[in-house]
C-alpha positions as CSV (number, residue, x, y, z in Angstrom):
1,M,125.1,144.0,94.6
2,T,123.5,145.2,98.2
3,A,124.5,148.1,99.9
4,I,125.9,148.1,103.1
5,L,123.5,147.5,105.7
6,D,122.7,150.8,107.9
7,A,125.1,150.9,111.0
8,D,122.4,151.5,113.5
9,A,122.1,148.0,114.5
10,C,120.1,149.2,117.6
11,N,117.4,149.9,115.6
12,D,117.0,146.0,114.5
13,D,116.5,143.2,116.4
14,L,119.1,140.6,116.2
15,E,116.9,137.9,114.2
16,T,115.9,141.2,111.7
17,V,120.0,141.5,111.6
18,F,121.0,137.9,110.6
19,A,117.9,138.0,108.4
20,A,119.6,141.0,106.3
21,V,122.7,139.6,106.6
22,D,122.0,136.6,105.2
23,A,119.8,137.4,102.4
24,A,123.0,139.9,101.5
25,L,125.9,137.0,101.6
26,A,123.4,134.7,99.7
27,G,123.1,137.5,96.8
28,F,126.9,137.3,96.8
29,E,127.0,133.6,96.3
30,D,124.4,133.7,93.8
31,A,126.8,135.7,91.8
32,I,129.7,133.9,92.6
33,T,127.4,130.8,91.3
34,R,126.8,132.6,88.3
35,G,130.5,133.1,87.6
36,V,129.9,137.2,87.6
37,T,133.2,139.1,88.4
38,L,132.4,141.0,91.6
39,P,134.2,144.4,92.4
40,L,137.0,143.9,94.8
41,A,137.0,147.0,96.8
42,A,133.3,147.1,97.3
43,T,132.6,143.5,97.9
44,I,135.8,143.5,100.7
45,E,134.1,146.7,102.2
46,E,130.4,145.5,102.1
47,A,131.2,141.9,103.8
48,I,133.0,144.0,106.7
49,G,130.1,145.9,106.5
50,L,128.0,143.1,106.9
51,I,129.8,141.4,109.4
52,R,130.1,144.7,112.0
53,K,126.4,145.2,111.8
54,L,126.0,141.3,113.2
55,V,128.7,142.0,116.2
56,T,127.1,145.4,116.3
57,A,123.5,143.7,116.9
58,Y,125.2,140.6,118.8
59,I,126.9,143.4,121.4
60,N,122.8,145.1,121.5
61,A,121.1,142.2,122.3
62,C,124.0,141.4,124.9
63,G,123.1,144.5,126.1
64,Q,126.4,143.8,128.8
65,K,128.6,146.0,126.8
66,T,128.7,149.9,125.8
67,L,127.5,149.9,122.5
68,P,130.5,151.0,119.9
69,A,130.7,154.4,118.1
70,A,128.7,154.4,114.7
71,D,131.9,155.4,113.4
72,A,134.1,153.3,115.0
73,D,136.6,151.0,113.0
74,F,135.9,147.7,112.9
75,L,138.0,145.7,114.6
76,D,137.4,148.4,117.1
77,V,133.9,147.0,117.2
78,F,135.2,143.6,117.1
79,K,137.8,144.7,120.2
80,V,134.3,145.6,122.3
81,L,132.8,142.1,121.4
82,V,135.8,139.8,122.5
83,K,136.9,141.8,125.9
84,G,137.1,139.3,128.6
85,E,135.4,137.1,126.7
86,P,137.9,134.5,125.3
87,T,135.6,132.4,123.5
88,W,135.6,134.7,120.6
89,N,139.1,133.6,120.0
90,P,137.7,131.6,116.6
91,I,137.2,134.2,114.3
92,R,139.2,137.0,115.6
93,A,142.0,135.7,112.6
94,T,139.3,135.7,110.6
95,C,138.1,139.5,111.2
96,R,141.1,140.2,110.8
97,D,142.0,138.7,107.6
98,L,139.1,140.6,106.3
99,V,140.9,143.8,107.4
100,T,144.2,142.6,105.3
101,H,142.0,142.1,102.1
102,R,140.8,145.6,102.5
103,T,144.1,146.7,102.8
104,G,145.6,144.9,100.4
105,S,142.9,145.9,97.3
106,I,143.2,149.4,98.5
107,R,147.1,149.4,98.3
108,G,147.3,147.3,95.2
109,G,149.3,144.6,96.9
110,S,147.2,141.7,95.0
111,D,150.5,139.3,95.9
112,A,149.3,139.2,99.4
113,L,145.8,138.4,98.2
114,P,144.0,135.1,98.7
115,K,143.5,133.9,94.6
116,V,140.8,135.1,94.3
117,P,140.3,137.6,97.0
118,E,136.9,139.0,96.4
119,K,135.6,135.0,96.7
120,M,137.4,134.5,100.0
121,A,136.1,137.6,101.2
122,V,132.3,136.6,100.7
123,R,133.0,132.8,102.3
124,T,135.2,134.6,105.1
125,A,132.0,136.7,105.6
126,R,129.8,133.7,105.9
127,H,132.2,131.9,108.2
128,V,132.2,134.2,110.4
129,Y,128.0,135.1,110.2
130,L,127.5,131.0,110.5
131,Y,130.1,131.4,114.0
132,I,128.1,134.4,115.1
133,K,124.5,132.8,114.3
134,T,125.5,129.1,115.9
135,R,126.4,130.9,119.6
136,C,122.9,132.8,118.8
137,V,121.1,129.7,118.7
138,R,123.0,128.0,121.2
139,E,122.4,130.8,123.8
140,G,118.5,131.1,123.0
141,R,119.3,134.7,121.3
142,L,116.9,133.6,118.1
143,G,113.9,132.5,118.3
144,G,112.3,129.3,116.2
145,E,115.6,127.8,116.2
146,S,116.6,124.3,117.4
């Protein structure tokens, strides 16, 4: 699979980040379609990394909030995004689910994970991607979109 995109979203424009995350998720989705068994921990970690990259790029593009530290935990990055903006609440639980899946995979608590957690991580990441992209399109942050 692909490597997690670099954490420095400040150097990439929003459209570039969206294209890269879309391509990475499409690679996972293609593998799932072909019946490839994805490595659980690595897939969940990469899904979190991809969404973290999107969130950081969005924060940077808005320019109204201080970017989180490059080594900040994913949920801390997400907190910067949602602070004072309840419109992000629809994906709050979804992002927490990804972190819960990561914790479950690390601790070996497979009974707390969904039936096929690596597929669920990819689908969850795609869901968050689409939510953020829709918001960016509505806000006019992505050129050439309607």
